[in-house]
Every structure is written in structure tokens, then in C-alpha cells.
C-alpha positions in Angstrom: 46.2 77.5 65.6 44.2 80.7 67.4 40.8 81.2 66.5 40.2 84.0 64.3 37.6 86.3 66.0 39.0 86.2 69.5 42.0 84.9 69.6 45.2 84.3 71.4 46.2 86.8 74.3 47.1 85.0 77.9 46.6 81.4 76.3 49.0 82.7 73.1 51.5 84.3 75.4 51.8 80.7 77.6 52.1 78.8 74.0 55.1 81.5 72.6 56.6 81.1 76.3 56.9 77.2 76.1 58.6 77.6 72.9 55.8 76.4 70.6 54.8 77.3 67.4 51.0 79.7 67.0 49.4 80.1 63.9 47.3 83.0 63.6 45.0 84.6 61.0 44.4 88.3 61.9 41.3 89.8 60.7 39.9 93.6 61.3 39.0 94.0 64.6 41.8 94.4 67.7 40.7 90.9 69.3 41.6 89.3 66.4 45.3 91.0 65.8 46.5 90.4 69.5 48.3 86.8 68.5 50.0 88.3 65.7 51.5 91.0 67.5 52.2 88.3 69.9 54.2 86.4 67.6 56.0 89.1 65.7 57.4 90.2 68.9 59.0 86.8 69.4 61.3 87.6 66.2 59.9 84.7 64.0 55.9 85.7 63.7 56.6 86.3 60.3 56.5 82.4 59.8 53.4 82.2 62.1 51.0 85.1 60.8 49.0 84.1 57.8 46.4 86.3 55.3 44.2 83.5 54.3 42.7 80.6 56.3 43.8 78.2 53.5 47.2 78.9 54.0 46.8 78.3 57.9 45.8 74.8 57.5 48.6 74.0 55.2 51.3 76.0 58.3 49.3 73.5 60.6 49.6 70.4 58.4 53.4 71.5 57.6 53.8 71.5 61.6 52.3 68.3 62.2 54.5 66.7 59.5 57.5 68.1 60.7 56.9 67.7 64.4 55.8 63.9 64.3 57.6 62.4 61.1 
């Protein structure tokens, strides 16, 4: 999950390059939208880009359950 105020630039690219999911919440400033652009560039980004913090928590929980159980 990328941090909302200054999210995944190089680290986000590394995460996606490794084939891992990255949940991101884009806000108004450009620095908060980079991870969303990276996710959308993968072709499956719509599942990783959320529009509310509560939804991002649910996405992270769902991924954890899927990966570990």
C-alpha cells in the first residue's frame, strides 16, 4: 500500500516489476498520483487504484486473505 502523501515512485516501480500488487489512493497533488499511473500502466491498475481510504483497507485485507489463506 503506497503512502497517500508522497507515494510509490521508484519503490512502486520495483513492486510492480516483481509482480506484486500495490494499493494506492491518489489525491490532488502530482506526487500522490504517481503510483496510480504506474498501476494503470500495468493494465490491471483499476483494481489497485482506490478512491477512499476505507476501500484501500478492504483491498489490503482481501489481498492478505487471498495470499495467506
